[in-house]
PQR file of N, CA, C, O and H, with PARSE charges and radii, in Angstrom:
ATOM      1  N   MET A   1       0.386  -1.083  -0.094 -0.4000 1.5000
ATOM      2  CA  MET A   1      -0.304  -0.038   0.118 -0.0000 2.0000
ATOM      3  C   MET A   1       0.962   1.111  -0.150  0.5500 1.7000
ATOM      4  O   MET A   1       2.115   1.012   0.267 -0.5500 1.4000
ATOM      5  N   SER A   2       0.446   2.102  -0.883 -0.4000 1.5000
ATOM      6  CA  SER A   2       1.501   3.377  -0.785 -0.0000 2.0000
ATOM      7  C   SER A   2       1.163   4.081   0.604  0.5500 1.7000
ATOM      8  O   SER A   2       0.267   3.921   1.433 -0.5500 1.4000
ATOM      9  H   SER A   2      -0.492   2.182  -1.222  0.4000 1.0000
ATOM     10  N   ASN A   3       2.364   5.006   0.493 -0.4000 1.5000
ATOM     11  CA  ASN A   3       1.985   6.110   1.852 -0.0000 2.0000
ATOM     12  C   ASN A   3       0.921   6.779   1.960  0.5500 1.7000
ATOM     13  O   ASN A   3       0.266   6.853   3.000 -0.5500 1.4000
ATOM     14  H   ASN A   3       3.092   5.136  -0.180  0.4000 1.0000
ATOM     15  N   ALA A   4       0.613   7.392   0.779 -0.4000 1.5000
ATOM     16  CA  ALA A   4      -0.723   8.320   0.582 -0.0000 2.0000
ATOM     17  C   ALA A   4      -1.918   7.290   0.761  0.5500 1.7000
ATOM     18  O   ALA A   4      -2.899   7.691   1.386 -0.5500 1.4000
ATOM     19  H   ALA A   4       1.145   7.332  -0.066  0.4000 1.0000
ATOM     20  N   ARG A   5      -1.916   6.317   0.388 -0.4000 1.5000
ATOM     21  CA  ARG A   5      -3.255   5.332   0.997 -0.0000 2.0000
ATOM     22  C   ARG A   5      -3.329   5.157   2.434  0.5500 1.7000
ATOM     23  O   ARG A   5      -4.292   5.507   3.117 -0.5500 1.4000
ATOM     24  H   ARG A   5      -1.118   5.991  -0.120  0.4000 1.0000
ATOM     25  N   PHE A   6      -2.006   4.462   2.976 -0.4000 1.5000
ATOM     26  CA  PHE A   6      -2.113   4.751   4.504 -0.0000 2.0000
ATOM     27  C   PHE A   6      -2.337   5.749   5.229  0.5500 1.7000
ATOM     28  O   PHE A   6      -3.051   5.680   6.229 -0.5500 1.4000
ATOM     29  H   PHE A   6      -1.224   4.178   2.421  0.4000 1.0000
ATOM     30  N   ASP A   7      -1.624   7.074   4.735 -0.4000 1.5000
ATOM     31  CA  ASP A   7      -2.335   7.867   5.194 -0.0000 2.0000
ATOM     32  C   ASP A   7      -3.482   8.208   5.456  0.5500 1.7000
ATOM     33  O   ASP A   7      -3.986   8.572   6.518 -0.5500 1.4000
ATOM     34  H   ASP A   7      -1.045   7.130   3.923  0.4000 1.0000
ATOM     35  N   ALA A   8      -4.109   8.018   3.939 -0.4000 1.5000
ATOM     36  CA  ALA A   8      -5.940   8.883   3.987 -0.0000 2.0000
ATOM     37  C   ALA A   8      -6.579   7.521   5.063  0.5500 1.7000
ATOM     38  O   ALA A   8      -7.674   7.694   5.599 -0.5500 1.4000
ATOM     39  H   ALA A   8      -3.700   7.722   3.076  0.4000 1.0000
ATOM     40  N   LYS A   9      -5.886   6.349   5.279 -0.4000 1.5000
ATOM     41  CA  LYS A   9      -6.827   5.195   6.069 -0.0000 2.0000
ATOM     42  C   LYS A   9      -6.454   5.699   7.640  0.5500 1.7000
ATOM     43  O   LYS A   9      -7.310   5.602   8.518 -0.5500 1.4000
ATOM     44  H   LYS A   9      -4.997   6.208   4.843  0.4000 1.0000
ATOM     45  N   ARG A  10      -5.304   6.168   7.886 -0.4000 1.5000
ATOM     46  CA  ARG A  10      -4.883   6.597   8.801 -0.0000 2.0000
ATOM     47  C   ARG A  10      -5.584   7.698   9.468  0.5500 1.7000
ATOM     48  O   ARG A  10      -5.892   7.508  10.645 -0.5500 1.4000
ATOM     49  H   ARG A  10      -4.608   6.247   7.172  0.4000 1.0000
ATOM     50  N   ASP A  11      -5.890   8.810   8.924 -0.4000 1.5000
ATOM     51  CA  ASP A  11      -6.694   9.680   8.874 -0.0000 2.0000
ATOM     52  C   ASP A  11      -8.192   9.538   9.084  0.5500 1.7000
ATOM     53  O   ASP A  11      -8.798  10.245   9.889 -0.5500 1.4000
ATOM     54  H   ASP A  11      -5.640   8.964   7.968  0.4000 1.0000
ATOM     55  N   PHE A  12      -8.616   8.858   8.539 -0.4000 1.5000
ATOM     56  CA  PHE A  12     -10.180   8.332   8.484 -0.0000 2.0000
ATOM     57  C   PHE A  12      -9.940   7.809   9.612  0.5500 1.7000
ATOM     58  O   PHE A  12     -10.329   8.603  10.468 -0.5500 1.4000
ATOM     59  H   PHE A  12      -8.124   8.284   7.885  0.4000 1.0000
ATOM     60  N   PHE A  13      -9.382   6.631  10.212 -0.4000 1.5000
ATOM     61  CA  PHE A  13      -9.305   5.997  11.524 -0.0000 2.0000
ATOM     62  C   PHE A  13      -8.953   7.159  12.255  0.5500 1.7000
ATOM     63  O   PHE A  13     -10.121   7.358  12.590 -0.5500 1.4000
ATOM     64  H   PHE A  13      -9.066   5.986   9.517  0.4000 1.0000
ATOM     65  N   ASP A  14      -8.410   7.998  12.734 -0.4000 1.5000
ATOM     66  CA  ASP A  14      -8.126   9.322  13.351 -0.0000 2.0000
ATOM     67  C   ASP A  14      -9.715   9.888  13.765  0.5500 1.7000
ATOM     68  O   ASP A  14     -10.222   9.921  14.886 -0.5500 1.4000
ATOM     69  H   ASP A  14      -7.462   7.837  12.462  0.4000 1.0000
ATOM     70  N   LEU A  15     -10.176  10.223  12.736 -0.4000 1.5000
ATOM     71  CA  LEU A  15     -11.698  10.772  12.972 -0.0000 2.0000
ATOM     72  C   LEU A  15     -12.872  10.050  13.625  0.5500 1.7000
ATOM     73  O   LEU A  15     -13.983  10.579  13.640 -0.5500 1.4000
ATOM     74  H   LEU A  15      -9.764  10.196  11.825  0.4000 1.0000
ATOM     75  N   GLY A  16     -12.649   8.856  14.162 -0.4000 1.5000
ATOM     76  CA  GLY A  16     -13.117   8.248  15.249 -0.0000 2.0000
ATOM     77  C   GLY A  16     -14.618   7.686  14.695  0.5500 1.7000
ATOM     78  O   GLY A  16     -15.579   7.363  15.394 -0.5500 1.4000
ATOM     79  H   GLY A  16     -11.746   8.426  14.149  0.4000 1.0000
ATOM     80  N   ALA A  17     -14.538   7.676  13.536 -0.4000 1.5000
ATOM     81  CA  ALA A  17     -16.048   6.956  12.752 -0.0000 2.0000
ATOM     82  C   ALA A  17     -15.643   5.758  13.063  0.5500 1.7000
ATOM     83  O   ALA A  17     -16.681   5.212  13.437 -0.5500 1.4000
ATOM     84  H   ALA A  17     -13.758   7.938  12.968  0.4000 1.0000
ATOM     85  N   THR A  18     -14.736   4.945  13.154 -0.4000 1.5000
ATOM     86  CA  THR A  18     -14.828   3.198  12.942 -0.0000 2.0000
ATOM     87  C   THR A  18     -15.013   2.998  14.940  0.5500 1.7000
ATOM     88  O   THR A  18     -14.733   1.944  15.511 -0.5500 1.4000
ATOM     89  H   THR A  18     -13.893   5.389  12.850  0.4000 1.0000
ATOM     90  N   LEU A  19     -15.466   4.115  15.583 -0.4000 1.5000
ATOM     91  CA  LEU A  19     -15.829   3.564  17.122 -0.0000 2.0000
ATOM     92  C   LEU A  19     -17.514   3.614  17.064  0.5500 1.7000
ATOM     93  O   LEU A  19     -18.209   3.117  17.951 -0.5500 1.4000
ATOM     94  H   LEU A  19     -15.693   4.971  15.119  0.4000 1.0000
ATOM     95  N   ASP A  20     -17.961   4.175  16.084 -0.4000 1.5000
ATOM     96  CA  ASP A  20     -19.392   3.786  16.118 -0.0000 2.0000
ATOM     97  C   ASP A  20     -19.804   2.693  15.859  0.5500 1.7000
ATOM     98  O   ASP A  20     -19.549   2.198  14.761 -0.5500 1.4000
ATOM     99  H   ASP A  20     -17.396   4.579  15.364  0.4000 1.0000
ATOM    100  N   TYR A  21     -20.703   1.888  16.991 -0.4000 1.5000
ATOM    101  CA  TYR A  21     -21.336   0.814  16.660 -0.0000 2.0000
ATOM    102  C   TYR A  21     -21.888   0.444  15.078  0.5500 1.7000
ATOM    103  O   TYR A  21     -21.500  -0.552  14.466 -0.5500 1.4000
ATOM    104  H   TYR A  21     -20.910   2.291  17.882  0.4000 1.0000
ATOM    105  N   SER A  22     -22.832   1.402  14.554 -0.4000 1.5000
ATOM    106  CA  SER A  22     -23.456   1.046  13.275 -0.0000 2.0000
ATOM    107  C   SER A  22     -22.495   1.047  11.918  0.5500 1.7000
ATOM    108  O   SER A  22     -22.818   0.679  10.788 -0.5500 1.4000
ATOM    109  H   SER A  22     -23.147   2.211  15.051  0.4000 1.0000
ATOM    110  N   PHE A  23     -21.115   1.614  12.404 -0.4000 1.5000
ATOM    111  CA  PHE A  23     -20.061   1.743  11.172 -0.0000 2.0000
ATOM    112  C   PHE A  23     -19.534   0.306  11.561  0.5500 1.7000
ATOM    113  O   PHE A  23     -19.650  -0.407  10.563 -0.5500 1.4000
ATOM    114  H   PHE A  23     -20.852   1.913  13.322  0.4000 1.0000
ATOM    115  N   ARG A  24     -18.988  -0.416  12.649 -0.4000 1.5000
ATOM    116  CA  ARG A  24     -18.737  -1.684  12.576 -0.0000 2.0000
ATOM    117  C   ARG A  24     -19.297  -2.500  12.267  0.5500 1.7000
ATOM    118  O   ARG A  24     -18.723  -3.373  11.616 -0.5500 1.4000
ATOM    119  H   ARG A  24     -18.894   0.163  13.459  0.4000 1.0000
ATOM    120  N   SER A  25     -20.660  -2.624  12.568 -0.4000 1.5000
ATOM    121  CA  SER A  25     -21.634  -3.460  12.494 -0.0000 2.0000
ATOM    122  C   SER A  25     -21.365  -3.826  10.858  0.5500 1.7000
ATOM    123  O   SER A  25     -20.829  -4.842  10.416 -0.5500 1.4000
ATOM    124  H   SER A  25     -21.127  -1.915  13.097  0.4000 1.0000
ATOM    125  N   ASN A  26     -21.984  -2.515   9.999 -0.4000 1.5000
ATOM    126  CA  ASN A  26     -22.031  -2.028   8.571 -0.0000 2.0000
ATOM    127  C   ASN A  26     -20.623  -3.088   7.916  0.5500 1.7000
ATOM    128  O   ASN A  26     -20.643  -3.994   7.082 -0.5500 1.4000
ATOM    129  H   ASN A  26     -22.419  -1.689  10.359  0.4000 1.0000
ATOM    130  N   GLN A  27     -19.895  -2.705   8.429 -0.4000 1.5000
ATOM    131  CA  GLN A  27     -18.412  -3.544   7.841 -0.0000 2.0000
ATOM    132  C   GLN A  27     -18.636  -5.004   7.858  0.5500 1.7000
ATOM    133  O   GLN A  27     -18.305  -5.767   6.951 -0.5500 1.4000
ATOM    134  H   GLN A  27     -19.878  -1.970   9.106  0.4000 1.0000
ATOM    135  N   LEU A  28     -19.154  -5.296   8.830 -0.4000 1.5000
ATOM    136  CA  LEU A  28     -19.180  -7.218   9.181 -0.0000 2.0000
ATOM    137  C   LEU A  28     -20.083  -7.604   8.479  0.5500 1.7000
ATOM    138  O   LEU A  28     -20.002  -8.782   8.130 -0.5500 1.4000
ATOM    139  H   LEU A  28     -19.423  -4.677   9.567  0.4000 1.0000
ATOM    140  N   LYS A  29     -21.046  -6.958   8.090 -0.4000 1.5000
ATOM    141  CA  LYS A  29     -22.134  -7.233   7.019 -0.0000 2.0000
ATOM    142  C   LYS A  29     -21.769  -7.452   5.792  0.5500 1.7000
ATOM    143  O   LYS A  29     -22.013  -8.441   5.101 -0.5500 1.4000
ATOM    144  H   LYS A  29     -21.112  -6.001   8.374  0.4000 1.0000
ATOM    145  N   ARG A  30     -20.857  -5.999   5.387 -0.4000 1.5000
ATOM    146  CA  ARG A  30     -20.117  -6.073   4.119 -0.0000 2.0000
ATOM    147  C   ARG A  30     -19.097  -7.257   3.932  0.5500 1.7000
ATOM    148  O   ARG A  30     -18.862  -7.817   2.861 -0.5500 1.4000
ATOM    149  H   ARG A  30     -20.659  -5.195   5.949  0.4000 1.0000
ATOM    150  N   LEU A  31     -18.458  -7.583   5.311 -0.4000 1.5000
ATOM    151  CA  LEU A  31     -17.524  -8.516   4.936 -0.0000 2.0000
ATOM    152  C   LEU A  31     -18.053  -9.784   4.683  0.5500 1.7000
ATOM    153  O   LEU A  31     -17.326 -10.530   4.026 -0.5500 1.4000
ATOM    154  H   LEU A  31     -18.649  -7.129   6.181  0.4000 1.0000
ATOM    155  N   GLU A  32     -19.651 -10.416   5.210 -0.4000 1.5000
ATOM    156  CA  GLU A  32     -20.146 -11.561   5.325 -0.0000 2.0000
ATOM    157  C   GLU A  32     -20.667 -11.768   3.709  0.5500 1.7000
ATOM    158  O   GLU A  32     -20.559 -12.833   3.102 -0.5500 1.4000
ATOM    159  H   GLU A  32     -20.241  -9.811   5.744  0.4000 1.0000
ATOM    160  N   ASP A  33     -21.193 -10.645   3.206 -0.4000 1.5000
ATOM    161  CA  ASP A  33     -21.519 -10.637   2.121 -0.0000 2.0000
ATOM    162  C   ASP A  33     -20.063 -11.001   0.911  0.5500 1.7000
ATOM    163  O   ASP A  33     -20.080 -11.829   0.001 -0.5500 1.4000
ATOM    164  H   ASP A  33     -21.280  -9.780   3.699  0.4000 1.0000
ATOM    165  N   ALA A  34     -19.415 -10.478   1.132 -0.4000 1.5000
ATOM    166  CA  ALA A  34     -18.053 -10.452   0.384 -0.0000 2.0000
ATOM    167  C   ALA A  34     -17.866 -11.987   0.512  0.5500 1.7000
ATOM    168  O   ALA A  34     -17.622 -12.572  -0.543 -0.5500 1.4000
ATOM    169  H   ALA A  34     -19.401  -9.805   1.872  0.4000 1.0000
ATOM    170  N   VAL A  35     -17.936 -12.643   1.517 -0.4000 1.5000
ATOM    171  CA  VAL A  35     -17.296 -13.841   1.637 -0.0000 2.0000
ATOM    172  C   VAL A  35     -18.372 -14.963   1.057  0.5500 1.7000
ATOM    173  O   VAL A  35     -17.919 -16.080   0.810 -0.5500 1.4000
ATOM    174  H   VAL A  35     -18.135 -12.168   2.375  0.4000 1.0000
ATOM    175  N   LYS A  36     -19.995 -14.668   0.798 -0.4000 1.5000
ATOM    176  CA  LYS A  36     -20.825 -15.435   0.668 -0.0000 2.0000
ATOM    177  C   LYS A  36     -20.350 -15.361  -0.996  0.5500 1.7000
ATOM    178  O   LYS A  36     -19.982 -16.367  -1.602 -0.5500 1.4000
ATOM    179  H   LYS A  36     -20.363 -13.760   0.999  0.4000 1.0000
ATOM    180  N   ARG A  37     -20.426 -13.974  -1.627 -0.4000 1.5000
ATOM    181  CA  ARG A  37     -20.507 -13.779  -2.812 -0.0000 2.0000
ATOM    182  C   ARG A  37     -19.189 -14.631  -3.567  0.5500 1.7000
ATOM    183  O   ARG A  37     -19.283 -15.095  -4.703 -0.5500 1.4000
ATOM    184  H   ARG A  37     -20.725 -13.157  -1.134  0.4000 1.0000
ATOM    185  N   ASN A  38     -18.020 -14.735  -2.758 -0.4000 1.5000
ATOM    186  CA  ASN A  38     -16.865 -15.229  -3.175 -0.0000 2.0000
ATOM    187  C   ASN A  38     -16.298 -16.444  -2.920  0.5500 1.7000
ATOM    188  O   ASN A  38     -15.150 -16.761  -3.232 -0.5500 1.4000
ATOM    189  H   ASN A  38     -17.944 -14.358  -1.835  0.4000 1.0000
ATOM    190  N   GLU A  39     -17.329 -17.321  -2.192 -0.4000 1.5000
ATOM    191  CA  GLU A  39     -17.471 -18.579  -1.456 -0.0000 2.0000
ATOM    192  C   GLU A  39     -16.360 -19.355  -2.122  0.5500 1.7000
ATOM    193  O   GLU A  39     -15.229 -19.632  -1.722 -0.5500 1.4000
ATOM    194  H   GLU A  39     -18.261 -17.063  -1.938  0.4000 1.0000
ATOM    195  N   LYS A  40     -17.105 -19.677  -3.446 -0.4000 1.5000
ATOM    196  CA  LYS A  40     -16.749 -20.667  -4.638 -0.0000 2.0000
ATOM    197  C   LYS A  40     -14.842 -20.223  -4.601  0.5500 1.7000
ATOM    198  O   LYS A  40     -14.018 -21.021  -4.155 -0.5500 1.4000
ATOM    199  H   LYS A  40     -18.023 -19.452  -3.770  0.4000 1.0000
ATOM    200  N   ALA A  41     -14.537 -19.128  -5.041 -0.4000 1.5000
ATOM    201  CA  ALA A  41     -12.935 -18.723  -5.553 -0.0000 2.0000
ATOM    202  C   ALA A  41     -12.304 -18.955  -3.962  0.5500 1.7000
ATOM    203  O   ALA A  41     -11.155 -19.387  -3.874 -0.5500 1.4000
ATOM    204  H   ALA A  41     -15.206 -18.480  -5.403  0.4000 1.0000
ATOM    205  N   ILE A  42     -13.289 -18.579  -2.390 -0.4000 1.5000
ATOM    206  CA  ILE A  42     -12.357 -18.975  -1.670 -0.0000 2.0000
ATOM    207  C   ILE A  42     -11.970 -20.489  -1.206  0.5500 1.7000
ATOM    208  O   ILE A  42     -10.925 -20.856  -0.668 -0.5500 1.4000
ATOM    209  H   ILE A  42     -14.223 -18.228  -2.461  0.4000 1.0000
ATOM    210  N   LEU A  43     -12.887 -21.110  -1.498 -0.4000 1.5000
ATOM    211  CA  LEU A  43     -12.651 -22.821  -1.690 -0.0000 2.0000
ATOM    212  C   LEU A  43     -11.898 -23.098  -2.488  0.5500 1.7000
ATOM    213  O   LEU A  43     -11.192 -24.064  -2.200 -0.5500 1.4000
ATOM    214  H   LEU A  43     -13.735 -20.811  -1.935  0.4000 1.0000
ATOM    215  N   LYS A  44     -11.718 -22.606  -3.497 -0.4000 1.5000
ATOM    216  CA  LYS A  44     -10.795 -23.123  -4.694 -0.0000 2.0000
ATOM    217  C   LYS A  44      -9.126 -22.435  -4.226  0.5500 1.7000
ATOM    218  O   LYS A  44      -8.078 -23.072  -4.326 -0.5500 1.4000
ATOM    219  H   LYS A  44     -12.292 -21.821  -3.731  0.4000 1.0000
ATOM    220  N   ALA A  45      -9.222 -21.316  -3.826 -0.4000 1.5000
ATOM    221  CA  ALA A  45      -8.032 -20.867  -3.417 -0.0000 2.0000
ATOM    222  C   ALA A  45      -7.404 -21.714  -2.333  0.5500 1.7000
ATOM    223  O   ALA A  45      -6.282 -22.215  -2.406 -0.5500 1.4000
ATOM    224  H   ALA A  45     -10.074 -20.798  -3.745  0.4000 1.0000
ATOM    225  N   LEU A  46      -8.402 -21.839  -1.135 -0.4000 1.5000
ATOM    226  CA  LEU A  46      -7.926 -22.771  -0.052 -0.0000 2.0000
ATOM    227  C   LEU A  46      -7.289 -24.242  -0.680  0.5500 1.7000
ATOM    228  O   LEU A  46      -6.159 -24.609  -0.358 -0.5500 1.4000
ATOM    229  H   LEU A  46      -9.313 -21.431  -1.076  0.4000 1.0000
ATOM    230  N   HIS A  47      -7.819 -24.728  -1.254 -0.4000 1.5000
ATOM    231  CA  HIS A  47      -7.402 -26.314  -2.089 -0.0000 2.0000
ATOM    232  C   HIS A  47      -5.946 -25.729  -2.928  0.5500 1.7000
ATOM    233  O   HIS A  47      -4.902 -26.345  -2.712 -0.5500 1.4000
ATOM    234  H   HIS A  47      -8.737 -24.430  -1.516  0.4000 1.0000
ATOM    235  N   SER A  48      -5.934 -25.067  -3.454 -0.4000 1.5000
ATOM    236  CA  SER A  48      -4.844 -24.803  -4.675 -0.0000 2.0000
ATOM    237  C   SER A  48      -3.831 -24.437  -3.670  0.5500 1.7000
ATOM    238  O   SER A  48      -2.728 -24.982  -3.706 -0.5500 1.4000
ATOM    239  H   SER A  48      -6.782 -24.567  -3.629  0.4000 1.0000
ATOM    240  N   ASP A  49      -4.142 -23.484  -2.703 -0.4000 1.5000
ATOM    241  CA  ASP A  49      -2.721 -23.438  -1.627 -0.0000 2.0000
ATOM    242  C   ASP A  49      -2.759 -24.201  -0.454  0.5500 1.7000
ATOM    243  O   ASP A  49      -1.718 -23.957   0.155 -0.5500 1.4000
ATOM    244  H   ASP A  49      -5.038 -23.041  -2.674  0.4000 1.0000
ATOM    245  N   LEU A  50      -3.419 -24.976   0.140 -0.4000 1.5000
ATOM    246  CA  LEU A  50      -3.694 -25.444   1.324 -0.0000 2.0000
ATOM    247  C   LEU A  50      -3.968 -26.744   1.216  0.5500 1.7000
ATOM    248  O   LEU A  50      -3.756 -27.382   2.247 -0.5500 1.4000
ATOM    249  H   LEU A  50      -4.265 -25.174  -0.355  0.4000 1.0000
ATOM    250  N   ARG A  51      -4.514 -27.555  -0.023 -0.4000 1.5000
ATOM    251  CA  ARG A  51      -5.083 -28.768  -0.346 -0.0000 2.0000
ATOM    252  C   ARG A  51      -5.825 -29.258   0.428  0.5500 1.7000
ATOM    253  O   ARG A  51      -5.880 -30.463   0.675 -0.5500 1.4000
ATOM    254  H   ARG A  51      -4.686 -27.036  -0.860  0.4000 1.0000
ATOM    255  N   LYS A  52      -6.872 -27.926   1.189 -0.4000 1.5000
ATOM    256  CA  LYS A  52      -8.067 -28.466   1.406 -0.0000 2.0000
ATOM    257  C   LYS A  52      -9.177 -28.809   0.783  0.5500 1.7000
ATOM    258  O   LYS A  52      -9.623 -28.267  -0.228 -0.5500 1.4000
ATOM    259  H   LYS A  52      -6.829 -26.947   0.988  0.4000 1.0000
ATOM    260  N   SER A  53      -9.656 -29.736   1.387 -0.4000 1.5000
ATOM    261  CA  SER A  53     -11.447 -29.967   0.811 -0.0000 2.0000
ATOM    262  C   SER A  53     -12.086 -29.102   0.765  0.5500 1.7000
ATOM    263  O   SER A  53     -11.770 -28.116   1.431 -0.5500 1.4000
ATOM    264  H   SER A  53      -9.294 -30.176   2.208  0.4000 1.0000
ATOM    265  N   GLU A  54     -13.120 -29.090   0.060 -0.4000 1.5000
ATOM    266  CA  GLU A  54     -14.244 -28.083  -0.101 -0.0000 2.0000
ATOM    267  C   GLU A  54     -14.724 -28.037   1.493  0.5500 1.7000
ATOM    268  O   GLU A  54     -14.833 -26.984   2.122 -0.5500 1.4000
ATOM    269  H   GLU A  54     -13.377 -29.891  -0.480  0.4000 1.0000
ATOM    270  N   MET A  55     -15.021 -29.499   2.094 -0.4000 1.5000
ATOM    271  CA  MET A  55     -15.657 -29.340   3.342 -0.0000 2.0000
ATOM    272  C   MET A  55     -14.618 -28.829   4.102  0.5500 1.7000
ATOM    273  O   MET A  55     -14.740 -27.650   4.436 -0.5500 1.4000
ATOM    274  H   MET A  55     -14.933 -30.354   1.583  0.4000 1.0000
ATOM    275  N   GLU A  56     -13.598 -29.440   4.469 -0.4000 1.5000
ATOM    276  CA  GLU A  56     -12.313 -28.942   5.456 -0.0000 2.0000
ATOM    277  C   GLU A  56     -12.355 -27.760   5.203  0.5500 1.7000
ATOM    278  O   GLU A  56     -12.289 -27.228   6.311 -0.5500 1.4000
ATOM    279  H   GLU A  56     -13.499 -30.398   4.197  0.4000 1.0000
ATOM    280  N   ALA A  57     -12.451 -26.640   4.122 -0.4000 1.5000
ATOM    281  CA  ALA A  57     -12.183 -25.420   3.993 -0.0000 2.0000
ATOM    282  C   ALA A  57     -13.575 -24.557   4.398  0.5500 1.7000
ATOM    283  O   ALA A  57     -13.747 -23.544   5.076 -0.5500 1.4000
ATOM    284  H   ALA A  57     -12.504 -27.073   3.221  0.4000 1.0000
ATOM    285  N   TYR A  58     -14.360 -25.324   3.757 -0.4000 1.5000
ATOM    286  CA  TYR A  58     -15.763 -24.307   4.659 -0.0000 2.0000
ATOM    287  C   TYR A  58     -15.722 -24.417   5.717  0.5500 1.7000
ATOM    288  O   TYR A  58     -15.896 -23.317   6.242 -0.5500 1.4000
ATOM    289  H   TYR A  58     -14.220 -26.147   3.206  0.4000 1.0000
ATOM    290  N   MET A  59     -15.510 -25.538   6.740 -0.4000 1.5000
ATOM    291  CA  MET A  59     -15.857 -25.797   8.116 -0.0000 2.0000
ATOM    292  C   MET A  59     -14.573 -25.208   8.766  0.5500 1.7000
ATOM    293  O   MET A  59     -14.812 -24.821   9.910 -0.5500 1.4000
ATOM    294  H   MET A  59     -15.368 -26.431   6.313  0.4000 1.0000
ATOM    295  N   THR A  60     -13.498 -25.055   8.445 -0.4000 1.5000
ATOM    296  CA  THR A  60     -12.685 -24.152   9.113 -0.0000 2.0000
ATOM    297  C   THR A  60     -12.136 -23.069   8.497  0.5500 1.7000
ATOM    298  O   THR A  60     -11.001 -22.692   8.789 -0.5500 1.4000
ATOM    299  H   THR A  60     -13.304 -25.369   7.516  0.4000 1.0000
ATOM    300  N   GLU A  61     -12.867 -22.476   7.609 -0.4000 1.5000
ATOM    301  CA  GLU A  61     -12.542 -20.965   7.164 -0.0000 2.0000
ATOM    302  C   GLU A  61     -13.472 -20.419   7.115  0.5500 1.7000
ATOM    303  O   GLU A  61     -13.689 -19.593   8.002 -0.5500 1.4000
ATOM    304  H   GLU A  61     -13.789 -22.782   7.372  0.4000 1.0000
ATOM    305  N   VAL A  62     -14.382 -20.609   6.133 -0.4000 1.5000
ATOM    306  CA  VAL A  62     -15.503 -19.937   5.908 -0.0000 2.0000
ATOM    307  C   VAL A  62     -16.511 -19.950   6.504  0.5500 1.7000
ATOM    308  O   VAL A  62     -17.179 -18.920   6.590 -0.5500 1.4000
ATOM    309  H   VAL A  62     -14.206 -21.280   5.413  0.4000 1.0000
ATOM    310  N   SER A  63     -16.860 -20.976   7.014 -0.4000 1.5000
ATOM    311  CA  SER A  63     -18.252 -20.931   8.097 -0.0000 2.0000
ATOM    312  C   SER A  63     -17.981 -20.117   9.486  0.5500 1.7000
ATOM    313  O   SER A  63     -18.879 -19.530  10.091 -0.5500 1.4000
ATOM    314  H   SER A  63     -16.318 -21.814   6.945  0.4000 1.0000
ATOM    315  N   ILE A  64     -16.430 -20.169   9.964 -0.4000 1.5000
ATOM    316  CA  ILE A  64     -16.111 -19.390  11.015 -0.0000 2.0000
ATOM    317  C   ILE A  64     -16.291 -18.113  10.849  0.5500 1.7000
ATOM    318  O   ILE A  64     -16.858 -17.464  11.728 -0.5500 1.4000
ATOM    319  H   ILE A  64     -15.701 -20.645   9.473  0.4000 1.0000
ATOM    320  N   VAL A  65     -15.765 -17.427   9.493 -0.4000 1.5000
ATOM    321  CA  VAL A  65     -16.016 -15.932   9.196 -0.0000 2.0000
ATOM    322  C   VAL A  65     -17.331 -15.734   9.279  0.5500 1.7000
ATOM    323  O   VAL A  65     -17.642 -14.858  10.086 -0.5500 1.4000
ATOM    324  H   VAL A  65     -15.305 -17.954   8.778  0.4000 1.0000
ATOM    325  N   ILE A  66     -18.301 -16.312   8.655 -0.4000 1.5000
ATOM    326  CA  ILE A  66     -19.791 -15.839   8.712 -0.0000 2.0000
ATOM    327  C   ILE A  66     -20.659 -16.237  10.102  0.5500 1.7000
ATOM    328  O   ILE A  66     -21.725 -15.678  10.359 -0.5500 1.4000
ATOM    329  H   ILE A  66     -18.048 -17.023   7.999  0.4000 1.0000
ATOM    330  N   ASP A  67     -20.211 -17.020  10.754 -0.4000 1.5000
ATOM    331  CA  ASP A  67     -20.850 -17.165  12.025 -0.0000 2.0000
ATOM    332  C   ASP A  67     -20.105 -16.158  12.986  0.5500 1.7000
ATOM    333  O   ASP A  67     -20.714 -15.368  13.707 -0.5500 1.4000
ATOM    334  H   ASP A  67     -19.345 -17.473  10.546  0.4000 1.0000
ATOM    335  N   GLU A  68     -19.017 -16.239  12.942 -0.4000 1.5000
ATOM    336  CA  GLU A  68     -18.505 -14.837  14.004 -0.0000 2.0000
ATOM    337  C   GLU A  68     -19.263 -13.622  13.614  0.5500 1.7000
ATOM    338  O   GLU A  68     -19.071 -12.559  14.204 -0.5500 1.4000
ATOM    339  H   GLU A  68     -18.522 -16.881  12.356  0.4000 1.0000
TER
END
């Protein structure tokens, strides 16, 4: 990440916007949606990188993120 991008993210954090419950809740919902939308690609990558079966990858990676 470039210094300018890092600085922009640091500036945003320093505003305190990330302290708000609704902001954090929304970010977690966005993460859940992204994981669900990309589930097949994530499972494929876990198989390619770690040789995890689809069931193992789902149980030990994807479902944990969604459940949490």
